[in-house]
C-alpha positions as a Markdown table, in Angstrom:
| # | Residue | x | y | z |
|---|---|---|---|---|
| 1 | Met | -6.9 | 41.9 | -12.0 |
| 2 | Ser | -3.8 | 39.7 | -10.9 |
| 3 | Tyr | -3.9 | 35.9 | -11.1 |
| 4 | Ser | -4.0 | 35.7 | -7.2 |
| 5 | Glu | -6.9 | 38.2 | -7.0 |
| 6 | Leu | -8.8 | 36.2 | -9.7 |
| 7 | Val | -8.2 | 33.0 | -7.7 |
| 8 | Asn | -9.5 | 34.6 | -4.6 |
| 9 | Ala | -12.5 | 36.1 | -6.4 |
| 10 | Leu | -13.4 | 32.7 | -7.6 |
| 11 | Gly | -13.6 | 31.6 | -4.0 |
| 12 | Phe | -10.4 | 29.5 | -3.7 |
| 13 | Glu | -8.4 | 29.9 | -0.5 |
| 14 | Ser | -5.2 | 28.8 | -2.3 |
| 15 | Asp | -4.1 | 28.4 | -5.9 |
| 16 | Pro | -5.6 | 25.0 | -7.1 |
| 17 | Phe | -3.1 | 24.9 | -9.9 |
| 18 | Ala | 0.1 | 25.5 | -7.8 |
| 19 | Lys | 1.2 | 21.8 | -7.9 |
| 20 | Thr | 1.9 | 20.1 | -11.1 |
| 21 | Asn | 1.6 | 16.6 | -9.7 |
| 22 | Ala | -1.7 | 15.5 | -8.1 |
| 23 | Asp | 0.1 | 13.3 | -5.5 |
| 24 | Glu | 1.1 | 16.7 | -3.9 |
| 25 | Glu | -2.4 | 18.1 | -3.9 |
| 26 | Glu | -3.6 | 18.5 | -0.3 |
| 27 | Lys | -7.2 | 19.3 | -1.2 |
| 28 | Leu | -7.6 | 17.1 | -4.2 |
| 29 | Asp | -10.6 | 15.3 | -2.6 |
| 30 | Gln | -12.5 | 18.7 | -2.3 |
| 31 | Tyr | -12.3 | 19.5 | -6.0 |
| 32 | Phe | -11.9 | 16.4 | -7.8 |
| 33 | Val | -14.2 | 15.9 | -10.8 |
| 34 | Ala | -14.9 | 12.3 | -11.3 |
| 35 | Pro | -14.5 | 11.2 | -15.0 |
| 36 | Pro | -17.5 | 9.1 | -16.4 |
| 37 | Phe | -15.5 | 6.0 | -15.9 |
| 38 | Phe | -14.4 | 6.6 | -12.3 |
| 39 | Asn | -16.7 | 4.0 | -10.8 |
| 40 | Ala | -15.8 | 1.4 | -13.3 |
| 41 | Val | -12.0 | 1.9 | -12.4 |
| 42 | Leu | -12.8 | 2.0 | -8.7 |
| 43 | Gly | -14.8 | -1.2 | -8.9 |
| 44 | Asp | -16.4 | -3.2 | -6.2 |
| 45 | Pro | -13.9 | -4.9 | -3.7 |
| 46 | Ser | -16.4 | -7.9 | -3.4 |
| 47 | Thr | -16.1 | -8.6 | -7.2 |
| 48 | Pro | -12.6 | -7.4 | -8.1 |
| 49 | Lys | -11.7 | -6.7 | -11.7 |
| 50 | Ser | -8.6 | -5.2 | -13.4 |
| 51 | Ser | -8.6 | -1.9 | -15.1 |
| 52 | Leu | -6.0 | -0.1 | -17.2 |
| 53 | Val | -6.2 | 3.7 | -17.6 |
| 54 | Phe | -4.2 | 5.2 | -20.5 |
| 55 | Gly | -4.1 | 9.0 | -20.9 |
| 56 | Pro | -1.6 | 11.8 | -21.9 |
| 57 | Arg | 0.6 | 13.7 | -19.5 |
| 58 | Gly | -1.7 | 16.0 | -17.4 |
| 59 | Gly | -4.8 | 13.9 | -18.3 |
| 60 | Gly | -5.6 | 13.2 | -14.7 |
| 61 | Lys | -4.2 | 9.6 | -14.2 |
| 62 | Thr | -2.4 | 10.5 | -11.0 |
| 63 | Ala | -5.5 | 12.3 | -9.7 |
| 64 | Leu | -7.6 | 9.2 | -10.5 |
| 65 | Lys | -5.1 | 7.0 | -8.6 |
| 66 | Arg | -5.0 | 9.6 | -5.6 |
| 67 | Lys | -8.7 | 9.6 | -5.4 |
| 68 | Ile | -8.9 | 5.7 | -5.2 |
| 69 | Glu | -6.3 | 5.8 | -2.5 |
| 70 | Leu | -8.5 | 8.3 | -0.5 |
| 71 | Ala | -11.6 | 6.2 | -1.2 |
| 72 | Ser | -9.8 | 3.2 | 0.4 |
| 73 | Gln | -9.4 | 5.1 | 3.5 |
| 74 | Glu | -13.0 | 6.0 | 3.6 |
| 75 | Arg | -14.5 | 2.6 | 2.5 |
| 76 | Gly | -11.9 | 0.4 | 4.2 |
| 77 | Phe | -10.7 | -1.7 | 1.3 |
| 78 | Phe | -7.1 | -2.7 | 1.0 |
| 79 | Cys | -5.2 | -0.3 | -1.4 |
| 80 | Val | -1.6 | -0.6 | -2.4 |
| 81 | Thr | 0.2 | 1.8 | -4.8 |
| 82 | Tyr | 3.0 | 0.2 | -6.8 |
| 83 | Asn | 4.9 | 2.9 | -8.5 |
| 84 | Arg | 8.4 | 2.8 | -7.1 |
| 85 | Phe | 10.7 | 0.2 | -8.5 |
| 86 | Asp | 14.1 | -0.7 | -7.0 |
| 87 | Ile | 16.1 | -1.7 | -10.0 |
| 88 | Ser | 19.6 | -0.9 | -8.6 |
| 89 | Gly | 22.0 | -3.6 | -9.3 |
| 90 | Arg | 19.6 | -5.5 | -11.6 |
| 91 | Arg | 20.0 | -6.3 | -15.2 |
| 92 | Leu | 17.1 | -5.7 | -17.6 |
| 93 | Ser | 16.5 | -9.5 | -17.9 |
| 94 | Asp | 15.9 | -9.5 | -14.1 |
| 95 | Ile | 13.0 | -7.1 | -14.3 |
| 96 | Asn | 10.3 | -9.5 | -15.4 |
| 97 | Ser | 6.8 | -10.5 | -14.1 |
| 98 | Glu | 8.3 | -12.6 | -11.4 |
| 99 | Tyr | 10.1 | -9.5 | -10.2 |
| 100 | His | 6.9 | -7.5 | -10.0 |
| 101 | Leu | 4.9 | -10.3 | -8.4 |
| 102 | Arg | 7.4 | -10.7 | -5.6 |
| 103 | Asn | 7.3 | -7.0 | -5.0 |
| 104 | Leu | 3.4 | -7.0 | -4.8 |
| 105 | Val | 3.5 | -10.0 | -2.6 |
| 106 | Glu | 5.9 | -8.3 | -0.1 |
| 107 | Met | 3.6 | -5.2 | 0.0 |
| 108 | Leu | 0.4 | -7.3 | 0.4 |
| 109 | Leu | 2.0 | -9.4 | 3.2 |
| 110 | Ile | 3.1 | -6.3 | 5.1 |
| 111 | Gly | -0.6 | -5.0 | 4.8 |
| 112 | Ile | -2.0 | -8.4 | 5.9 |
| 113 | Ile | 0.2 | -8.5 | 8.9 |
| 114 | Thr | -0.8 | -5.1 | 9.8 |
| 115 | Ala | -4.4 | -5.8 | 9.5 |
| 116 | Val | -4.0 | -9.1 | 11.5 |
| 117 | Ser | -2.2 | -7.2 | 14.2 |
| 118 | Asn | -5.1 | -4.7 | 14.3 |
| 119 | Ser | -7.9 | -7.2 | 14.2 |
| 120 | Gly | -6.4 | -10.2 | 15.9 |
| 121 | Ile | -5.1 | -13.4 | 14.8 |
| 122 | Ser | -7.8 | -15.4 | 16.5 |
| 123 | Arg | -10.2 | -14.4 | 13.6 |
| 124 | Leu | -8.1 | -16.4 | 11.2 |
| 125 | Ser | -8.3 | -20.2 | 10.6 |
| 126 | His | -5.3 | -22.5 | 11.3 |
| 127 | Glu | -4.7 | -22.8 | 7.5 |
| 128 | Asp | -4.6 | -19.0 | 7.1 |
| 129 | Arg | -2.1 | -18.6 | 9.9 |
| 130 | His | -0.1 | -21.4 | 8.4 |
| 131 | Phe | -0.1 | -19.5 | 4.9 |
| 132 | Ile | 0.9 | -16.2 | 6.5 |
| 133 | Tyr | 3.8 | -17.8 | 8.3 |
| 134 | Leu | 4.9 | -19.6 | 5.1 |
| 135 | Phe | 4.5 | -16.6 | 2.9 |
| 136 | Val | 6.4 | -14.3 | 5.5 |
| 137 | Lys | 9.2 | -16.8 | 5.7 |
| 138 | Glu | 9.5 | -17.0 | 1.9 |
| 139 | His | 9.0 | -13.5 | 1.0 |
| 140 | Leu | 10.1 | -11.3 | 3.8 |
| 141 | Ser | 13.0 | -13.1 | 5.4 |
| 142 | Lys | 15.4 | -11.4 | 3.0 |
| 143 | Ile | 13.9 | -7.8 | 2.8 |
| 144 | Asp | 16.1 | -5.0 | 4.1 |
| 145 | Gln | 15.0 | -2.0 | 6.2 |
| 146 | Thr | 14.8 | 0.4 | 3.1 |
| 147 | Lys | 12.6 | -1.9 | 1.1 |
| 148 | Leu | 10.5 | -2.5 | 4.2 |
| 149 | Glu | 9.9 | 1.4 | 4.5 |
| 150 | Met | 9.1 | 1.6 | 0.7 |
| 151 | Asp | 6.6 | -1.1 | 1.0 |
| 152 | Ile | 5.0 | 0.4 | 4.2 |
| 153 | Asn | 4.6 | 3.7 | 2.3 |
| 154 | Ser | 2.9 | 1.8 | -0.6 |
| 155 | Leu | 0.0 | 0.8 | 1.9 |
| 156 | Lys | -2.5 | 3.6 | 1.4 |
| 157 | Asn | -5.2 | 2.7 | 4.0 |
| 158 | Phe | -2.9 | 1.1 | 6.5 |
| 159 | Ser | 0.0 | 3.5 | 6.2 |
| 160 | Asp | 0.1 | 5.3 | 9.5 |
| 161 | Lys | -0.9 | 2.2 | 11.4 |
| 162 | Ala | 1.8 | 0.2 | 9.5 |
| 163 | Lys | 4.4 | 2.6 | 10.4 |
| 164 | Glu | 3.4 | 2.7 | 14.0 |
| 165 | Leu | 3.4 | -1.2 | 14.2 |
| 166 | Trp | 6.6 | -1.7 | 12.2 |
| 167 | Asn | 8.6 | 1.1 | 13.6 |
| 168 | Lys | 8.3 | -0.6 | 17.0 |
| 169 | Phe | 10.7 | -3.2 | 15.6 |
| 170 | Thr | 14.2 | -2.2 | 14.6 |
| 171 | Gly | 17.2 | -4.2 | 13.9 |
| 172 | Pro | 18.0 | -7.2 | 11.6 |
| 173 | Ile | 14.9 | -8.4 | 9.7 |
| 174 | Gly | 14.9 | -11.9 | 11.2 |
| 175 | Leu | 14.6 | -10.4 | 14.8 |
| 176 | Val | 11.9 | -8.1 | 13.4 |
| 177 | Leu | 9.9 | -10.9 | 12.0 |
| 178 | Asn | 10.2 | -13.0 | 15.2 |
| 179 | Ala | 9.0 | -10.0 | 17.2 |
| 180 | Leu | 6.1 | -9.5 | 14.8 |
| 181 | Phe | 5.2 | -13.1 | 14.9 |
| 182 | Glu | 5.0 | -12.9 | 18.6 |
| 183 | Arg | 2.9 | -9.8 | 18.3 |
| 184 | Ile | 0.3 | -11.3 | 16.1 |
| 185 | Gly | 0.1 | -14.6 | 17.8 |
| 186 | Leu | 2.6 | -16.7 | 15.8 |
| 187 | Gly | 5.2 | -17.2 | 18.5 |
| 188 | Thr | 7.8 | -19.9 | 18.7 |
| 189 | Thr | 5.4 | -22.4 | 20.3 |
| 190 | Tyr | 2.8 | -21.9 | 17.5 |
| 191 | Ile | 5.5 | -21.9 | 14.8 |
| 192 | Ser | 7.0 | -25.2 | 16.1 |
| 193 | His | 3.5 | -26.7 | 16.0 |
| 194 | Leu | 3.2 | -25.4 | 12.3 |
| 195 | Asn | 6.4 | -27.0 | 11.4 |
| 196 | Asn | 5.5 | -30.3 | 12.9 |
| 197 | Ser | 2.0 | -30.5 | 11.2 |
């Protein structure tokens, strides 16, 4: 019996071992076997905790990450994958905790803006709107289009919506942000009110 015949005889429509990276597995959700610690790592969004998973190569770390990303789409919690690091033109001493925190803040802001665009800014308090404005001004005003695209791809439960929203705005990032501010209800009138308060 050949390998493909064996796979078919076992009831598989395609070879479940054809890919070496779980990120490329299209049907991972159908045959993922949760390890005993899965729920502890997944956690409860209402009481978040940090978890670290260590394992050898091929031990299922990426499959676990992918399953959490899929769970975020089903359950609606905010999921960001941070596994691409743009270190071009940087010295090793530049890659510190502040570098990583800034990257995470950028991704989270893009996700928050996307969520606000979908649900409406009217649901946010004046203080929350002010914080969004200040954070965007500080953290997104110098971002370039390539980094913006990387950050959008990191959003696992907003990814398609984020691409749809952000792709409407092209050009220099300052113009993009102004258009986005208008879209989510932080237009020039509101911003001048924020600056004067």
